[in-house]
C-alpha angles and dihedrals in degrees: 000000000000139000093263110145089003109093094141092057091048092051091046093052093047092047094051092046096047092043092050092049092047096053089049093052095046094039096240100136093112089063096055108061124083119240122172096201120071103350097057103023099043109017096035094222094164093162087078088072088071104029095059088068095057109061142026122240097215140025096248093058090045091053093050093045092051092049093050093047091050095050098036111024096052092058094046092050091051089051096046100033123241096274095049092043092052089049089049091054092052092049091046092051092049095046092045092050094052093042093049093051093048092046092053091049092051094047091047089063087070112064099216096041091044091058094046098045099035094110129055112194120234106259135110090247094134092052092047094051092046088056089044090056090055089047091054093051101038111032114074122219117263102202142351131229133188117227119180090340094310120121107228132172134211092271092070092084091057091049091051090055090047092050090050090052090050094053095040092097100008130206094017092058092054094082097054090043093056092039091053093050090048092051090050090050092050091052094045096047091044092215092148094040092247100144095074095059117100134184112265117267093241091059091050091050091050092050093048093050102038109018106035096060090058092055094061129213118328098188114114119230106250125209121225118260091228118068112214118202118238119254111261122212114250119244117240102239131156111265123201115254113258124210111255090227092063114094119203109211101165097071116098115237116250113249096021117125118249107248092205092053091047090050091050093051092047091049092049091050092050091047091050093051089048091052091050092050091048093052091044090055092048094047109029093166094059119089117249090236091056091048091051091049093050091047091052091054095045126079093224143358093266092058091047091051091049091051093049091047092052090049091051092050093051094048 
């Protein structure tokens, strides 16, 4: 799997990694976490409500966050589209920030719970679990396995990583975990009419001009479907002398294109264009780039149509 059609995820992973490394080098970790008392209540450091989403305080959390984003966020961005996914991240961050602050205030009303859940560690746990909720609802399972009599699917490995991230600094990580799942549910259910909001066009233009070139190319290098054998050196053997009057007409001229190969390539190209037009007619609301990407990942047009249909049902 690559970052093809997922530039937002690539930028998010790079930003979290570079930011986490930077605060470790410059010894700024104590400015990143969120603490209700005394940082918010007495010192009014409200910027901590946002900064605790941006970086990880330790290398183990950073490793788990990067793994989850790579296996989960790429698929969700390809399903949503980059613009919708970036808008979803902004909404998730805003909803998570408000929900975290209100949750800490409510828990602070109880003396014991206020002491236990006074600190929220610096890590994008809420954002990761909001994406994970979309992954649970949208991405179908690929295969099933049976372990000790239990029927499990391929998603269990992602859930194990998510559970390890939750218990990494338990119980302080419990609040952002629940807040992230709640934010993902609010966006998915569209109770607050959040799905229709999109990032302004000026911001998109700025990111395309100034940010996207720094991310590099995300297109994976594809191998050809047809494997051509390498040219072998000819052995110097004695050949019988041929009469000059004989004319050999069955040998193919060196450097001439193979007409059969050209016909096969032309037929494959026409078939591919036909499949794209067929899927475009079946799913007019899906972008042509997304249809092409799904067709590239599918063994045939029927499998691509089934994947697009399942995505449309889950939206």
